[in-house]
C-alpha positions in Angstrom: -65.5 -0.2 -57.8 -64.1 0.8 -61.2 -62.0 3.8 -60.6 -59.0 2.5 -62.7 -58.1 -0.9 -64.1 -55.3 -1.5 -61.6 -57.4 -0.7 -58.5 -58.4 -4.3 -57.6 -54.8 -5.6 -58.2 -53.2 -2.9 -56.1 -55.5 -3.3 -53.2 -56.4 -6.9 -53.3 -54.6 -7.6 -50.0 -56.6 -5.0 -48.1 -59.4 -6.4 -46.0 -63.0 -5.4 -45.1 -64.6 -5.1 -41.7 -68.2 -5.2 -42.7 -70.1 -8.4 -43.9 -72.6 -6.8 -46.2 -72.6 -8.0 -49.9 -72.0 -4.6 -51.5 -72.7 -3.6 -55.1 -71.0 -2.6 -58.3 -70.7 0.8 -60.0 -68.4 3.2 -61.8 -66.7 6.0 -59.8 -65.1 9.1 -61.4 -66.8 8.8 -64.8 -66.0 12.5 -65.1 -64.5 15.1 -62.7 -68.0 16.4 -62.1 -68.9 13.1 -60.5 -66.3 13.6 -57.7 -66.4 16.9 -55.9 -64.1 17.5 -52.9 -64.4 20.5 -50.7 -62.0 21.1 -47.9 -63.3 21.7 -44.3 -61.2 24.3 -42.5 -60.2 24.2 -38.8 -63.4 26.1 -37.9 -65.5 23.5 -39.6 -66.4 25.7 -42.6 -66.5 24.5 -46.2 -63.8 26.6 -47.9 -66.1 27.5 -50.8 -69.1 28.5 -48.7 -68.8 32.1 -49.7 -68.4 31.1 -53.4 -71.2 28.9 -54.4 -74.0 27.8 -52.1 -75.6 25.6 -54.8 -72.9 23.0 -54.8 -74.4 21.0 -52.0 -77.4 19.5 -53.7 -76.8 16.2 -52.0 -75.6 17.4 -48.6 -78.7 19.5 -48.1 -80.7 16.2 -47.6 -79.6 15.6 -44.0 -81.7 14.6 -41.0 -81.9 17.0 -38.1 -79.4 16.0 -35.4 -80.5 14.5 -32.2 -80.1 16.5 -29.0 -79.2 14.3 -26.1 -76.6 14.0 -23.3 -73.9 11.6 -24.3 -72.2 9.8 -21.4 -69.5 7.6 -22.8 -69.5 4.0 -21.6 -66.8 2.3 -23.7 -66.8 -1.4 -24.4 -63.4 -3.0 -24.6 -64.6 -5.7 -27.0 -64.8 -4.6 -30.7 -64.1 -1.1 -29.6 -62.4 -0.1 -32.8 -65.2 -1.3 -35.0 -68.4 -0.6 -33.1 -68.6 2.9 -31.6 -71.9 4.0 -30.0 -74.5 3.9 -32.8 -76.7 6.8 -33.7 -74.2 9.4 -32.6 -73.0 11.9 -35.1 -69.9 12.8 -33.0 -67.5 10.4 -31.5 -65.2 12.3 -29.0 -62.7 9.4 -29.2 -61.8 10.2 -32.8 -62.0 14.0 -32.9 -60.1 16.8 -31.4 -60.8 20.5 -32.0 -57.3 21.9 -31.7 -56.8 25.4 -30.4 -60.5 25.9 -29.4 -60.8 29.2 -27.7 -64.3 28.7 -26.6 -63.6 27.0 -23.2 -62.0 29.6 -21.0 -64.9 30.5 -18.7 -66.3 28.5 -15.8 -67.7 28.7 -12.2 -70.9 27.8 -10.4 -73.3 30.6 -9.9 -72.4 32.5 -6.7 -74.9 33.0 -4.0 -73.6 36.5 -3.6 -73.8 37.5 -7.2 -74.7 41.1 -7.8 -77.8 42.4 -9.6 -76.0 43.1 -12.9 -74.6 39.6 -13.1 -77.9 38.1 -12.3 -79.6 40.1 -15.0 -77.0 39.1 -17.5 -77.4 35.4 -16.6 -81.2 35.7 -17.0 -80.6 37.2 -20.5 -78.3 34.4 -21.4 -80.9 31.8 -20.3 -83.5 33.5 -22.4 -81.0 33.6 -25.3 -80.3 29.9 -25.0 -84.0 29.1 -25.0 -84.6 31.1 -28.2 -81.5 29.6 -29.9 -82.0 26.0 -28.8 -85.7 25.7 -28.1 -87.3 24.8 -24.8 -86.6 21.1 -24.9 -82.9 21.3 -25.7 -82.5 24.2 -23.3 -84.0 22.1 -20.5 -81.8 19.1 -21.4 -78.7 21.4 -21.3 -79.8 22.7 -17.8 -80.2 19.1 -16.6 -76.7 18.2 -18.0 -75.2 21.2 -16.2 -76.9 20.2 -12.9 -75.6 16.6 -13.3 -72.0 17.9 -13.8 -72.2 20.1 -10.7 -73.9 17.4 -8.7 -71.1 14.9 -9.6 -68.4 17.5 -8.7 -70.1 18.3 -5.4 -70.4 14.6 -4.4 -67.7 12.8 -2.6 -66.7 10.9 -5.7 -66.2 13.9 -8.1 -64.4 12.1 -10.9 -65.8 10.9 -14.2 -65.1 7.5 -15.6 -65.3 9.1 -19.0 -65.9 12.7 -19.9 -69.7 13.2 -20.4 -70.9 15.3 -23.3 -74.1 17.0 -24.4 -74.7 17.7 -28.1 -76.5 20.9 -29.1 -76.7 19.7 -32.6 -75.5 21.2 -35.9 -75.8 25.0 -36.2 -75.1 25.9 -39.8 -74.9 29.7 -39.4 -71.4 30.7 -38.2 -72.6 33.9 -36.4 -75.3 31.9 -34.6 -72.7 29.4 -33.5 -70.5 32.1 -32.0 -73.4 33.6 -30.1 -74.4 30.1 -28.8 -70.8 29.4 -27.7 -70.7 32.7 -25.7 -74.2 32.2 -24.2 -73.4 28.7 -22.9 -70.1 29.9 -21.4 -71.7 32.8 -19.7 -74.7 30.9 -18.4 -72.7 27.8 -17.3 -69.1 29.0 -16.9 -68.1 25.6 -15.4 -68.7 24.0 -18.8 -66.7 24.3 -22.1 -68.1 24.3 -25.6 -66.3 22.5 -28.5 -67.0 23.0 -32.2 -66.9 20.2 -34.7 -68.2 20.3 -38.3 -70.9 22.9 -37.4 -71.9 20.9 -34.3 -71.5 22.3 -30.7 -70.7 19.9 -28.0 -70.7 20.8 -24.3 -68.4 19.2 -21.7 -67.3 19.8 -18.1 -64.3 22.2 -17.8 -61.9 20.1 -15.8 -59.4 23.0 -15.7 -61.9 25.1 -13.8 -62.5 22.2 -11.3 -58.7 21.9 -10.9 -58.3 25.6 -10.3 -61.1 25.5 -7.7 -58.8 23.3 -5.6 -56.3 26.1 -5.5 -58.5 29.3 -5.2 -62.1 30.1 -4.4 -64.8 29.4 -6.9 -65.5 33.1 -7.1 -61.8 33.7 -8.2 -61.9 30.8 -10.6 -65.1 32.3 -12.1 -63.6 35.7 -12.5 -60.4 34.4 -13.9 -62.1 32.4 -16.7 -64.3 35.3 -17.5 -61.1 37.4 -17.8 -59.6 34.8 -20.2 -62.8 34.7 -22.2 -62.9 38.5 -22.6 -59.4 38.6 -24.2 -59.1 42.3 -23.6 -55.7 43.6 -24.8 -53.5 45.1 -22.1 -55.9 44.0 -19.4 -54.8 42.2 -16.1 -56.3 40.0 -13.6 -55.3 39.9 -9.9 -56.0 37.1 -7.4 -56.6 37.8 -3.8 -53.5 38.3 -1.6 -51.9 35.0 -0.4 -49.2 34.9 2.3 -48.3 31.3 1.6 -45.3 31.2 -0.8 -45.8 27.5 -1.5 -49.4 28.0 -2.3 -48.7 30.9 -4.6 -46.0 28.7 -6.3 -48.7 26.0 -6.9 -51.0 28.6 -8.5 -48.2 30.0 -10.7 -47.4 26.4 -11.8 -51.0 25.6 -12.7 -51.6 28.8 -14.7 -48.3 28.5 -16.6 -48.9 24.8 -17.3 -52.5 25.2 -18.6 -52.4 28.7 -20.1 -48.7 29.6 -20.5 -49.1 30.1 -24.2 -51.8 32.7 -23.6 -50.8 34.5 -20.3 -47.9 35.1 -18.0 -48.0 35.4 -14.2 -45.9 37.6 -12.0 -46.0 40.3 -9.4 -46.4 43.2 -11.7 -46.1 46.8 -10.5 -49.6 48.2 -10.0 -50.8 51.7 -9.4 -53.0 50.3 -6.7 -50.1 48.8 -4.9 -47.0 50.5 -3.6 -44.0 48.9 -5.3 -46.2 45.9 -6.1 -47.6 43.5 -3.6 -45.4 40.3 -3.5 -48.3 38.4 -2.0 -50.5 39.0 -5.0 -50.5 37.0 -8.2 -51.3 39.2 -11.3 -52.0 37.8 -14.7 -51.7 39.5 -18.1 -51.9 38.4 -21.6 -48.7 37.8 -23.4 -47.6 40.3 -26.0 -47.7 38.9 -29.5 -44.2 38.2 -30.4 -42.8 39.8 -33.6 -42.9 37.5 -36.6 -40.1 34.9 -36.5 -38.8 36.4 -33.2 -37.2 39.3 -34.9 -37.1 42.7 -33.1 -37.5 46.2 -34.4 -34.4 48.4 -33.9 -35.5 51.9 -34.8 -36.9 51.0 -38.2 -39.6 48.6 -39.1 -38.4 45.5 -41.0 -40.0 44.7 -44.3 -43.0 42.4 -43.8 -43.5 39.3 -45.9 -46.7 39.4 -47.9 -49.0 36.4 -47.5 -52.2 36.0 -49.6 -54.8 33.4 -48.8 -57.3 32.1 -51.4 -59.5 29.2 -52.2 -58.3 27.2 -55.3 -60.8 25.4 -57.4 -59.3 23.0 -60.0 -60.8 20.5 -62.3 -59.1 17.3 -63.5 -55.7 18.7 -62.6 -52.9 17.3 -60.6 -52.2 19.5 -57.6 -48.5 20.0 -58.1 -49.1 20.8 -61.7 -51.6 23.4 -60.7 -49.1 25.0 -58.2 -46.3 25.0 -60.8 -48.6 26.8 -63.3 -49.6 29.4 -60.7 -46.0 29.9 -59.7 -45.0 30.7 -63.3 -47.9 33.1 -63.7 -47.1 34.9 -60.5 -43.3 35.0 -60.8 -42.6 32.9 -57.7 -41.4 29.4 -57.0 -43.7 26.4 -56.1 -42.3 26.3 -52.5 -43.9 29.7 -51.9 -47.3 28.0 -51.9 -48.6 26.3 -48.8 -51.7 24.2 -48.3 -53.3 22.0 -45.7 -53.7 18.8 -47.7 -53.4 17.1 -51.1 -56.4 16.7 -53.4 -57.4 14.3 -56.1 -56.7 14.9 -59.8 -59.7 13.4 -61.5 -62.2 15.5 -59.6 -63.4 19.0 -58.9 -61.6 20.1 -55.8 -61.8 23.2 -53.5 -59.0 23.8 -51.1 -57.4 26.6 -49.0 -54.0 27.9 -50.1 -51.6 30.7 -49.1 -48.9 32.1 -51.4 -45.9 34.2 -50.2 -44.6 37.4 -51.8 -47.8 37.9 -53.8 -50.4 40.6 -53.1 -54.1 40.0 -53.4 -54.2 42.4 -56.3 -51.5 40.5 -58.1 -53.4 37.2 -57.7 -56.6 38.8 -58.9 -54.8 40.0 -62.0 -54.3 36.4 -63.2 -57.8 35.1 -62.6 -58.7 35.2 -66.3 -55.4 33.6 -67.4 -55.7 30.5 -65.2 -59.3 29.8 -66.2 -58.1 28.1 -69.4 -56.2 25.7 -67.2 -59.4 24.7 -65.5 -58.5 26.7 -62.3 -60.3 29.5 -60.4 -59.3 31.4 -57.3 -61.8 32.8 -54.8 -61.9 34.4 -51.3 -58.6 36.3 -52.0 -57.4 38.1 -48.9 -54.3 39.1 -47.0 -53.2 36.9 -44.0 -50.3 36.9 -41.6 -48.7 33.4 -42.2 -48.5 30.3 -44.4 -50.6 27.2 -44.0 -49.2 23.9 -42.9 -50.0 20.3 -43.8 -52.8 18.9 -41.7 -54.2 22.4 -40.9 -57.8 21.3 -41.7 -60.7 19.5 -40.2 -61.4 17.2 -43.1 -63.1 17.1 -46.5 -66.7 17.1 -47.8 -67.5 14.8 -50.7 -70.3 14.9 -53.3 -70.0 11.8 -55.4 -72.0 10.2 -58.2 -71.6 6.4 -58.7 -72.9 5.3 -62.1 -73.8 2.1 -63.8 -75.1 0.5 -60.6 -75.6 -3.3 -60.6 -75.5 -6.2 -58.2 -72.5 -8.2 -57.4 -72.0 -11.3 -59.6 -74.4 -14.1 -58.6 -76.4 -11.8 -56.3 -80.1 -11.7 -57.3 -81.3 -9.5 -54.3 -83.0 -6.2 -54.8 -80.3 -3.7 -55.8 -81.9 -0.8 -54.0 -81.9 -2.8 -50.7 -78.3 -3.8 -51.3 -77.2 -0.2 -51.7 -79.0 1.0 -48.6 -77.7 -2.0 -46.6 -74.1 -1.1 -47.6 -74.4 2.6 -46.8 -75.9 1.9 -43.3 -73.4 -0.8 -42.6 -70.4 1.5 -43.2 -72.2 4.4 -41.4 -72.5 2.3 -38.3 -69.3 0.2 -38.3 -66.9 2.4 -40.3 -64.1 1.3 -42.6 -60.5 0.4 -42.3 -58.6 3.7 -42.5 -56.3 2.6 -45.3 -54.4 5.1 -47.4 -56.0 5.4 -50.8 -54.7 4.7 -54.3 -54.0 8.4 -55.1 -51.4 8.3 -52.3 -49.3 6.0 -54.5 -49.8 7.6 -57.9 -51.1 6.2 -61.2 -47.9 4.7 -62.4 -48.1 1.0 -63.3 -44.4 0.3 -63.5 -43.3 2.6 -60.6 -45.3 4.0 -57.8 -44.4 6.8 -55.4 -43.7 4.4 -52.5 -40.9 2.8 -54.4 -39.3 6.3 -55.0 -39.7 7.0 -51.2 -37.9 3.7 -50.3 -35.0 4.6 -52.6 -34.7 8.0 -50.9 -34.8 6.5 -47.5 -31.9 4.2 -48.5 -30.0 7.3 -49.8 -30.1 5.8 -53.4 -30.4 9.2 -55.0 -29.5 8.2 -58.6 -31.9 5.2 -58.4 -34.7 7.5 -57.1 -34.2 9.8 -60.0 -34.4 7.0 -62.5 -37.5 5.6 -60.8 -39.1 9.0 -61.1 -38.3 9.2 -64.8 -39.3 5.6 -65.6 -41.7 5.6 -68.6 -45.0 3.7 -68.9 -45.7 1.4 -71.9 -47.2 4.2 -74.1 -45.8 6.4 -76.9 -47.0 9.8 -75.8 -44.4 12.6 -75.7 -43.9 12.4 -72.0 -43.0 8.7 -71.9 -40.9 9.0 -75.1 -38.8 11.7 -73.3 -38.5 9.5 -70.2 -37.5 6.5 -72.3 -34.8 8.5 -74.1 -33.4 9.6 -70.7 -33.0 6.1 -69.4 -31.4 5.0 -72.6 -28.9 7.9 -72.9 -28.8 9.7 -69.5 -28.8 12.9 -71.6 -30.6 15.4 -69.5 -30.2 18.2 -72.1 -31.6 16.1 -74.9 -34.4 14.9 -72.7 -35.3 18.4 -71.8 -35.8 19.3 -75.4 -38.3 16.4 -75.7 -40.2 16.9 -72.5 -43.5 18.9 -73.0 -43.7 22.3 -71.4 -46.6 21.4 -69.1 -44.5 18.8 -67.2 -43.1 21.4 -64.9 -41.6 19.1 -62.3 -39.9 16.8 -64.8 -38.4 19.8 -66.6 -37.2 21.4 -63.4 -35.5 18.1 -62.4 -33.9 17.7 -65.9 -32.6 21.3 -65.8 -30.9 20.6 -62.5 -29.4 17.3 -63.8 -28.1 19.1 -66.9 -26.4 21.6 -64.6 -25.0 19.2 -62.0 -24.8 15.9 -63.8 -26.3 12.4 -63.0 -24.0 11.9 -60.0 -25.0 11.3 -56.4 -24.5 15.0 -55.6 -26.1 16.1 -58.8 -29.2 14.0 -58.1 -29.4 15.5 -54.6 -29.4 19.0 -56.2 -32.0 17.7 -58.6 -34.3 16.7 -55.7 -34.0 20.2 -54.3 -35.7 21.5 -57.5 -38.8 20.2 -55.8 -40.5 21.9 -52.9 -40.1 20.3 -49.4 -43.7 19.2 -49.4 -43.1 17.2 -52.6 -39.8 15.7 -51.4 -41.4 14.4 -48.2 -44.5 13.2 -50.1 -42.5 10.2 -51.4 -41.3 9.3 -47.9 -44.9 9.5 -46.7 -46.0 7.3 -49.6 -43.6 4.5 -48.5 -44.7 4.8 -44.9 -48.4 4.7 -46.1 -47.8 1.5 -48.0 -46.3 -0.2 -45.0 -49.1 1.1 -42.8 -51.7 -0.5 -45.1 -49.9 -3.8 -44.9 -49.5 -3.5 -41.2 -53.2 -2.8 -40.7 -54.2 -5.8 -42.7 -51.8 -8.0 -40.8 -53.1 -6.7 -37.5 -56.7 -7.5 -38.4 -55.8 -10.9 -39.8 -53.8 -11.8 -36.7 -56.0 -10.6 -33.9 -59.3 -9.5 -35.5 -61.4 -6.9 -33.8 -60.4 -7.6 -30.2 -57.9 -5.4 -28.3 -55.0 -7.6 -27.1 -52.1 -7.3 -24.8 -49.3 -5.2 -26.2 -51.5 -3.1 -28.5 -51.0 0.6 -28.7 -53.9 2.7 -27.3 -54.6 6.4 -26.9 -54.8 7.5 -23.3 -56.6 10.8 -24.1 -60.1 10.7 -25.5 -59.8 14.2 -27.0 -57.3 13.5 -29.9 -57.7 13.4 -33.6 -55.5 12.1 -36.4 -51.7 12.0 -36.0 -51.7 12.6 -32.3 -48.3 12.8 -30.4 -46.5 10.0 -28.8 -47.2 11.4 -25.3 -50.8 10.3 -25.8 -50.0 6.7 -26.5 -49.3 3.7 -24.2 -49.4 -0.1 -24.3 -52.2 -2.4 -23.2 -51.2 -4.8 -20.5 -54.5 -6.0 -19.1 -57.8 -4.1 -19.5 -58.0 -0.6 -20.9 -61.1 1.2 -21.8 -59.9 3.7 -24.4 -60.0 3.8 -28.1 -57.6 1.5 -29.9 -55.1 3.1 -32.3 -52.4 2.1 -34.7 -49.1 3.6 -35.8 -47.2 5.0 -38.7 -43.4 5.7 -39.1 -40.3 4.4 -37.5 -39.1 6.7 -34.8 -42.0 5.9 -32.5 -43.3 3.2 -30.1 -44.3 -0.1 -31.5 -46.8 -2.6 -30.3 -45.4 -5.2 -27.9 -46.9 -8.2 -29.7 -46.7 -9.9 -33.1 -47.5 -6.7 -34.9 -44.5 -4.9 -33.5 -42.2 -7.8 -34.6 -43.9 -7.9 -38.0 -43.2 -4.2 -38.5 -39.4 -4.6 -37.7 -39.3 -7.6 -40.1 -40.8 -5.5 -42.9 -38.2 -2.7 -42.4 -35.5 -5.3 -42.4 -36.9 -6.8 -45.6 -36.7 -3.4 -47.3 -33.2 -2.7 -46.0 -34.2 -0.1 -43.4 -33.3 -1.8 -40.2 -30.9 1.0 -39.3 -33.0 3.8 -40.9 -34.1 6.6 -38.6 -36.4 8.2 -41.2 -34.0 11.1 -41.5 -32.4 12.2 -44.8 -30.1 15.1 -43.8 -28.9 15.6 -47.4 -32.5 16.4 -48.5 -33.4 18.2 -45.3 -36.1 15.6 -44.5 -37.0 14.4 -41.1 -40.0 12.1 -40.6 -40.3 11.2 -36.9 -43.5 9.3 -37.4 -47.0 9.6 -36.0 -50.0 7.5 -35.0 -53.1 6.7 -37.1 -56.4 5.3 -36.0 -57.3 2.0 -37.7 -61.0 2.6 -38.2 -62.8 5.7 -39.2 -66.5 6.6 -39.8 -68.0 8.8 -42.5 -70.1 11.6 -41.0 -73.3 13.4 -42.1 -74.1 10.8 -44.8 -76.9 11.6 -47.2 -77.7 9.9 -50.4 -80.2 9.7 -53.3 -80.8 6.9 -55.7 -81.6 8.2 -59.2 -82.6 7.1 -62.7 -81.6 8.7 -66.0 -84.3 9.3 -68.5 -84.0 9.1 -72.3 -82.6 12.7 -72.4 -79.9 11.8 -69.8 -81.5 13.9 -67.1 -81.7 12.6 -63.5 -85.1 11.6 -62.2 -85.9 10.9 -58.5 -86.0 7.4 -57.2 -89.8 7.0 -56.9 -90.2 4.0 -59.1 -89.6 0.3 -58.4 -87.0 0.1 -61.1 -83.4 -0.6 -60.3 -81.6 2.8 -59.9 -78.9 3.7 -62.4 -76.9 6.0 -60.2 -76.2 6.9 -56.6 -75.6 10.4 -55.4 -73.9 10.2 -52.0 -72.5 12.9 -49.8 -70.5 12.6 -46.6 -67.7 14.2 -44.6 -64.4 12.5 -43.7 -61.7 13.5 -41.2 -58.4 14.8 -42.4 -56.1 12.1 -44.0 -59.1 9.8 -44.8 -59.8 8.7 -48.3 -63.3 8.7 -49.9 -62.1 6.0 -52.4 -61.3 3.7 -49.4 -64.7 4.4 -47.8 -66.4 3.6 -51.1 -64.4 0.4 -51.4 -65.7 -0.8 -48.1 -69.2 0.2 -49.0 -69.3 -1.4 -52.5 -67.0 -4.4 -51.8 
């Protein structure tokens, strides 16, 4: 893969997990060849309302299979060979905050006529939405769940699932979620990349051990309705210990949504202490502040979709900040995006009205930026607040690997299918470490972790071996340490460098002055350098782990004990392997976390000692940075892959791949989870 000349050198130590031959080609010939579209938490492409014609490749997708998926995990090679032909792997995905699972109970024999009529309507609705075959399979899945629960052994070795397939229309998905919940209230529905997956509602089953199924049914219907100022009352219960157990369960499972007490009711004189009443929590005032007679001034938040072309993200934010009269830290976003690409991503800016943002639309077009979907919202975005990214990529100048005489078309198809089925090592990609050849972002992060503030500044301002104005200015600074003189040489468009130099001119090139200099950057950028160092170590650790133990799970490895987790899951979900353990294997990132109790854990500590971080807790109080660490899965799979091999005629137009000639370009489309890199996926594919 020829993305830049240093790619092979930088990533020569990273390994592959597939044994196909691969092929050669050129990636990112132009920004138009690499389109990145963010997928929000609801599974929607953030530019969907903007331009429906962008997905020429992604439209070529097979219809999803509808079948019940009962997980039977294999301990051997578990991280490299998930169940094939499944578009959704519940071990690598978690739909956080899903509100579509709060209704469940078996149909009651004593159900009234109105309820029965409603259920019949829901069944008819399901049949019309899903088709007779899928509807029948769903009914069978529901019967299997109830049958298992009603048997003497009512536990599942693994959580069974049933896929309803991908429903592209958002409104239709919402109707389907509701219809399934109302028809089978003992099941939950989970959304993922436009797909709806059905699972047993274990919370319902647990509540049925405490109250009657009728009460459990009514309670979950109450939750599902979400009617403001409404209340739900359980039947009177004279056992204080039993009421305490119900209180404990409700607060543990739904405490962020409801509160339980003995509330004064008109139907009860002075309230009935033997009755548990539930009500929805009142929405707390923003930031916990209260109103005292007068309403406090609300902070304005405006959300929008940013489209940028061949533009570094921090440069785009700095330019927007200048035009809007705010500072870069007033912008929030869910993830970083490539420079040499056309990218679409969700953003939120504080202290700017939608009208003000619309006023600059024409001004920013000259900077290869556009803003869409402008609207008012109630809060900022946070890093990681996305499902993933959709990629439309063109790979040009296709050819065989050296000394490979096989059919090129067959090699390409073989490579795509191999990665589709077996995945790729979830390395951090080259853009994580910057384009610098002399100094990369991980080196700056290491200097910050060692509290070498002056050295970190000098690394940031280290020039490359070119004579362009930016590098001339940087070279002058290292030779003279004259911040004011360097500022006069630094081009206006280098907003970050100029902000740093202005701070150094004011405070001086001392330890304290450099700390103030780093505060000229927003928090997201300061912590970016720390993450870059952690990412580099993680890449090395993943390679060492695979070289030492290969595919097999071994004693001392870290595993995830909860199947329903995604990327960067908390430490409470992680444990060690001691003997046999049938759960997905995971890896780690950071310092202030658990480490494997085998050679990999010792390797990690040796690397930190090598870099002078044996006592580091990944906290830099002077820069207000705290990196407790997280966990990262070692293998990922591209989803919803589609591709087209094409030829270019004499006029340069693309023709379909109907001839026997070797194709000249590959148009490929796929989705990746958050924090995964398309360049790394392509590296595994192309070898």
